[in-house]
VEXGU-434567 format. One record per residue (C-alpha): x, y, z. Coordinates in nm, 4 decimals, always signed. Example, Ala and Ser with C-alpha at 12.3 -4.5 7.8 and 13.67 -1.06 7.14 Angstrom:
# VEXGU-434567
- +1.2300	-0.4500	+0.7800;
- +1.3670	-0.1060	+0.7140;
END
This chain:
# VEXGU-434567
- +0.1510	-0.3853	+0.2189;
- +0.0010	-0.3226	-0.1247;
- +0.2836	-0.1961	-0.3483;
- +0.1031	+0.0949	-0.5147;
- +0.2282	+0.3859	-0.3006;
- +0.5575	+0.4976	-0.4457;
- +0.7384	+0.8052	-0.5726;
- +0.7754	+0.9197	-0.9316;
- +1.1525	+0.8999	-0.9648;
- +1.2027	+1.1090	-1.2850;
- +1.0758	+1.4175	-1.0997;
- +1.2879	+1.3676	-0.7860;
- +1.6115	+1.5492	-0.7188;
- +1.9079	+1.3241	-0.6424;
- +1.9240	+1.4030	-0.2713;
- +1.5466	+1.3517	-0.2370;
- +1.5688	+1.0085	-0.3934;
- +1.8626	+0.9198	-0.1667;
- +1.6610	+1.0140	+0.1420;
- +1.3570	+0.8257	+0.0155;
- +1.5615	+0.5151	-0.0590;
- +1.7470	+0.5410	+0.2739;
- +1.4153	+0.5326	+0.4621;
- +1.3174	+0.2208	+0.2661;
- +1.6479	+0.0615	+0.3690;
- +1.6000	+0.1819	+0.7266;
- +1.2572	+0.0184	+0.7556;
- +1.4020	-0.2986	+0.6045;
- +1.6766	-0.3141	+0.8683;
- +1.4304	-0.2253	+1.1436;
- +1.2086	-0.5174	+1.0414;
- +1.5097	-0.7480	+1.0505;
- +1.6085	-0.6380	+1.4011;
- +1.2573	-0.6455	+1.5483;
- +1.0785	-0.9182	+1.3580;
- +1.3371	-1.1428	+1.1948;
- +1.5236	-1.1280	+0.8655;
- +1.2707	-1.3319	+0.6675;
- +1.0035	-1.0660	+0.7213;
- +1.2154	-0.8226	+0.5206;
- +1.1135	-0.9993	+0.1993;
- +0.7603	-0.8606	+0.2468;
- +0.8781	-0.4986	+0.2441;
- +0.7336	-0.2568	-0.0127;
- +0.7699	+0.1168	-0.0678;
- +0.4321	+0.1569	+0.1037;
- +0.6090	+0.0986	+0.4355;
- +0.8723	+0.3578	+0.3476;
- +0.5939	+0.6070	+0.2741;
- +0.4282	+0.5344	+0.6084;
- +0.7569	+0.5817	+0.7943;
- +0.8384	+0.9028	+0.6078;
- +0.4861	+1.0386	+0.6534;
- +0.4920	+0.9613	+1.0265;
- +0.8211	+1.1465	+1.0745;
- +0.6948	+1.4377	+0.8659;
- +0.3691	+1.4799	+1.0601;
- +0.5475	+1.4492	+1.3953;
- +0.8344	+1.6734	+1.2885;
- +1.1093	+1.4259	+1.3798;
- +1.4430	+1.4029	+1.2023;
- +1.5789	+1.1070	+1.0082;
- +1.9512	+1.0397	+1.0535;
- +2.1143	+0.8880	+0.7462;
- +2.4548	+0.7245	+0.7073;
- +2.6441	+0.4880	+0.4757;
- +2.5934	+0.1225	+0.5680;
- +2.6171	-0.2219	+0.4124;
- +2.3149	-0.4483	+0.3870;
- +2.2137	-0.7901	+0.2543;
- +2.1175	-0.6410	-0.0831;
- +2.4458	-0.4455	-0.1124;
- +2.7089	-0.6416	+0.0848;
- +3.0106	-0.5057	-0.1051;
- +2.9136	-0.1419	-0.1358;
- +2.7857	+0.0909	+0.1329;
- +2.4610	+0.2731	+0.0581;
- +2.2722	+0.5530	+0.2287;
- +2.0573	+0.4084	+0.5061;
- +1.8449	+0.5568	+0.7837;
- +2.0088	+0.3610	+1.0645;
- +1.9396	+0.2446	+1.4182;
- +1.8990	+0.5966	+1.5529;
- +1.5601	+0.6262	+1.3815;
- +1.2345	+0.4844	+1.5123;
- +1.0649	+0.2979	+1.2280;
- +0.8921	+0.0549	+1.4598;
- +0.5397	+0.1593	+1.3643;
- +0.5956	+0.0983	+0.9930;
- +0.7569	-0.2382	+1.0738;
- +0.4758	-0.3553	+1.2991;
- +0.2044	-0.2356	+1.0598;
- +0.3700	-0.4215	+0.7741;
- +0.3784	-0.7422	+0.9801;
- +0.0123	-0.7086	+1.0799;
- -0.1044	-0.6467	+0.7230;
- +0.0948	-0.9379	+0.5847;
- -0.0301	-1.1749	+0.8561;
- -0.3963	-1.0893	+0.8091;
- -0.3627	-1.1125	+0.4300;
- -0.2082	-1.4598	+0.4650;
- -0.4872	-1.5602	+0.7033;
- -0.7474	-1.4371	+0.4542;
- -0.5846	-1.6386	+0.1746;
- -0.5868	-1.9449	+0.4002;
- -0.9628	-1.9153	+0.4454;
- -1.0666	-1.8303	+0.0900;
- -0.7843	-1.9316	-0.1413;
- -0.7419	-2.2393	-0.3545;
- -0.5323	-2.5413	-0.2599;
- -0.2020	-2.3962	-0.3824;
- -0.2732	-2.0571	-0.2299;
- -0.3603	-2.2167	+0.1029;
- -0.0343	-2.4118	+0.1025;
- +0.1701	-2.0982	+0.0309;
- -0.0242	-1.9014	+0.2921;
- +0.0302	-2.1714	+0.5541;
- +0.4054	-2.1564	+0.4943;
- +0.3972	-1.7774	+0.5136;
- +0.2041	-1.7823	+0.8396;
- +0.4660	-2.0084	+0.9928;
- +0.7361	-1.7606	+0.8942;
- +0.5395	-1.4590	+1.0213;
- +0.3969	-1.6181	+1.3363;
- +0.6540	-1.4739	+1.5763;
- +0.6527	-1.1352	+1.3996;
- +0.2741	-1.1201	+1.4208;
- +0.2759	-1.1960	+1.7925;
- +0.5194	-0.9110	+1.8558;
- +0.3219	-0.6677	+1.6395;
- -0.0089	-0.7765	+1.7920;
- +0.1309	-0.7225	+2.1425;
- +0.2356	-0.3680	+2.0500;
- -0.0852	-0.2699	+1.8666;
- -0.3678	-0.5068	+1.9701;
- -0.6464	-0.2605	+1.8841;
- -0.5071	-0.1951	+1.5364;
- -0.4678	-0.5690	+1.4817;
- -0.8294	-0.6263	+1.5797;
- -0.9514	-0.3479	+1.3499;
- -0.7567	-0.4957	+1.0569;
- -0.9011	-0.8396	+1.1331;
- -1.2566	-0.7016	+1.1436;
- -1.2023	-0.5207	+0.8128;
- -1.0718	-0.8415	+0.6534;
- -1.3836	-1.0249	+0.7734;
- -1.5953	-0.7532	+0.6157;
- -1.3944	-0.7935	+0.2937;
- -1.4724	-1.1662	+0.2882;
- -1.8406	-1.0902	+0.3375;
- -1.8344	-0.8400	+0.0502;
- -1.6721	-1.0973	-0.1780;
- -1.9120	-1.3754	-0.0780;
- -2.2123	-1.1512	-0.1409;
- -2.0542	-1.0346	-0.4694;
- -2.1315	-0.6707	-0.3976;
- -2.1636	-0.4702	-0.7160;
- -2.0701	-0.1215	-0.5952;
- -1.7080	-0.0069	-0.5920;
- -1.7836	+0.2075	-0.2843;
- -1.8977	-0.0896	-0.0774;
- -1.6228	-0.3148	-0.2109;
- -1.3467	-0.0638	-0.1289;
- -1.4754	+0.0103	+0.2213;
- -1.2724	-0.2580	+0.4095;
- -0.9402	-0.1488	+0.2582;
- -1.0271	+0.2148	+0.3265;
- -1.1081	+0.1252	+0.6882;
- -0.7731	-0.0486	+0.7322;
- -0.5739	+0.2464	+0.6041;
- -0.7853	+0.4844	+0.8121;
- -0.6926	+0.2878	+1.1255;
- -0.3251	+0.2796	+1.0273;
- -0.2874	+0.6532	+0.9624;
- -0.5062	+0.7778	+1.2470;
- -0.2486	+0.6563	+1.4995;
- +0.0162	+0.8906	+1.3620;
- -0.1716	+1.1979	+1.4849;
- -0.0662	+1.3880	+1.7963;
- -0.3983	+1.5616	+1.8642;
- -0.7663	+1.5360	+1.7761;
- -0.7494	+1.7631	+1.4709;
- -0.4555	+1.5750	+1.3222;
- -0.6176	+1.2390	+1.3880;
- -0.9379	+1.3467	+1.2133;
- -0.7457	+1.4654	+0.9064;
- -0.5263	+1.1558	+0.9054;
- -0.8325	+0.9325	+0.9325;
- -0.9774	+1.0893	+0.6183;
- -0.6380	+1.0844	+0.4449;
- -0.5925	+0.7142	+0.5209;
- -0.9479	+0.6350	+0.4124;
- -0.8959	+0.8000	+0.0733;
- -0.5575	+0.6312	+0.0315;
- -0.7145	+0.2921	+0.1035;
- -0.9887	+0.3589	-0.1486;
- -0.7279	+0.4524	-0.4105;
- -0.5367	+0.1323	-0.3379;
- -0.8451	-0.0864	-0.3723;
- -0.9644	+0.0637	-0.7015;
- -0.6128	+0.0464	-0.8468;
- -0.5746	-0.3141	-0.7326;
- -0.9156	-0.4106	-0.8738;
- -0.8173	-0.2710	-1.2141;
- -0.4747	-0.4351	-1.1895;
- -0.6343	-0.7774	-1.1234;
- -0.9259	-0.7415	-1.3655;
- -0.7815	-0.9460	-1.6519;
- -0.6795	-1.2384	-1.4293;
- -1.0070	-1.2236	-1.2333;
- -1.2119	-1.2421	-1.5544;
- -1.0195	-1.5497	-1.6665;
- -1.0351	-1.7224	-1.3263;
- -1.3904	-1.6198	-1.2416;
- -1.2794	-1.4550	-0.9156;
- -1.4787	-1.1765	-0.7541;
- -1.4065	-0.8272	-0.8771;
- -1.6587	-0.5395	-0.8599;
- -1.5396	-0.4215	-1.2012;
- -1.6547	-0.7514	-1.3537;
- -2.0036	-0.6853	-1.2164;
- -1.9806	-0.3269	-1.3438;
- -1.9092	-0.4547	-1.6948;
- -2.2035	-0.6940	-1.6810;
- -2.4325	-0.4099	-1.5729;
- -2.3352	-0.2241	-1.8918;
- -2.3723	-0.5317	-2.1070;
- -1.9998	-0.5462	-2.1829;
- -1.8766	-0.8926	-2.2817;
- -1.5020	-0.9267	-2.2296;
- -1.3179	-1.2573	-2.1993;
- -0.9908	-1.1155	-2.0697;
- -0.8180	-1.0896	-2.4066;
- -0.7343	-0.7681	-2.5859;
- -0.7274	-0.4267	-2.4239;
- -0.9135	-0.3379	-2.1064;
- -1.2606	-0.2052	-2.1936;
- -1.2591	+0.1734	-2.2304;
- -1.5700	+0.2089	-2.0127;
- -1.3932	+0.0387	-1.7216;
- -1.0822	+0.2525	-1.7649;
- -1.2888	+0.5711	-1.7690;
- -1.4945	+0.4648	-1.4657;
- -1.1826	+0.3844	-1.2599;
- -1.0085	+0.7021	-1.3723;
- -1.3013	+0.9168	-1.2588;
- -1.3203	+0.7360	-0.9225;
- -0.9465	+0.7634	-0.8639;
- -0.9338	+1.1325	-0.9612;
- -1.2139	+1.2131	-0.7164;
- -1.0435	+1.0111	-0.4410;
- -0.7010	+1.1666	-0.4978;
- -0.8586	+1.5129	-0.4936;
- -1.0061	+1.4494	-0.1466;
- -0.6783	+1.2953	-0.0322;
- -0.4870	+1.6041	-0.1478;
- -0.7260	+1.8320	+0.0456;
- -0.6485	+1.6396	+0.3674;
- -0.2767	+1.6478	+0.2931;
- -0.2787	+2.0259	+0.2451;
- -0.4742	+2.0726	+0.5685;
- -0.2228	+1.8575	+0.7581;
- +0.0599	+2.0789	+0.6260;
- +0.3524	+1.8438	+0.7052;
- +0.6834	+2.0300	+0.7062;
- +0.9644	+1.7745	+0.6927;
- +1.0308	+1.5887	+0.3661;
- +0.7601	+1.7969	+0.1999;
- +0.9122	+1.7769	-0.1485;
- +0.9323	+1.3961	-0.1308;
- +0.5766	+1.3617	-0.0021;
- +0.4518	+1.6080	-0.2656;
- +0.6111	+1.3897	-0.5300;
- +0.4417	+1.0732	-0.4010;
- +0.0974	+1.2248	-0.3463;
- +0.0712	+1.4506	-0.6518;
- +0.2779	+1.2526	-0.9037;
- +0.3576	+0.9038	-0.7775;
- +0.0037	+0.7839	-0.7075;
- -0.1212	+0.9251	-1.0350;
- +0.1640	+0.7648	-1.2270;
- +0.1069	+0.4279	-1.0582;
- -0.2579	+0.4295	-1.1607;
- -0.1677	+0.5276	-1.5167;
- +0.0747	+0.2354	-1.5422;
- -0.1887	-0.0022	-1.4038;
- -0.4443	+0.1307	-1.6522;
- -0.1935	+0.0706	-1.9330;
- -0.1000	-0.2693	-1.7833;
- +0.2660	-0.1721	-1.7466;
- +0.2912	-0.1838	-1.3680;
- +0.4744	-0.4435	-1.1612;
- +0.4447	-0.4351	-0.7825;
- +0.7974	-0.5524	-0.7087;
- +0.9919	-0.4883	-1.0275;
- +1.0490	-0.1775	-1.2326;
- +0.7681	-0.0910	-1.4693;
- +0.8051	-0.1782	-1.8351;
- +0.9795	+0.0876	-2.0345;
- +0.7540	+0.3433	-2.1931;
- +0.6884	+0.7129	-2.2320;
- +0.6460	+0.8959	-1.9018;
- +0.3481	+1.1266	-1.8741;
- +0.2173	+1.3357	-1.5854;
END
């Protein structure tokens, strides 16, 4: 997935973090069983959030036990094992990775195309399985990716228009968790806002490299509209930081309204942490250029 949806660990109780981590491990093992071990390298905490959120909305339990895994072969760790159904998170992860690789194949440079081609070979079988399970979702993701390419080719200036494809993808993903019409409507709006948050955060995260490479980024066009000349060196322009902060705060406020209306009961403390603290902290680290999608963030003072 994207790598921006994660908990804020300093404010988690020990047992909450153990449950959260066990779901991450459970999705990892589920992907290995269903889609092949190599697909597990694409796992992010976004998939763990999706799995946890699905079980919370549907009110299903997660059974946890001590198991060994590839990452911890000598020591058993808490893991949500085979008794849990994490298939949706696994299949969604495979679909998103496949369509991202396909997009890079079409629009990337020579090196990126080579890497994407290798990745598509690895994910080919996993994609076929996921596509067979959720063909409509796969088609909706593909259509959104095509729209994203069109937005980039046209060099759309507005952050609203640029973030629309990602918001559409997450809307499609979360809508399918709902058990009735009311839940699906709330989840559609929740997913849309989450996708918008992800896109704006990612755009800010990539801004420095996009300025240097000349790649499309709506924030580059935003700077030009204000007459800001920035060559990618030094700190991020304050105007861009303030603009993204205002957009993200508005988006997270709407997301929180949907979350409250959904009123999920299971794992509420963990989900509260992610939605009210984790997302905000992730954006702050991106704004300060201290965020790493796969590694721990650089050390620094924690603020909420």
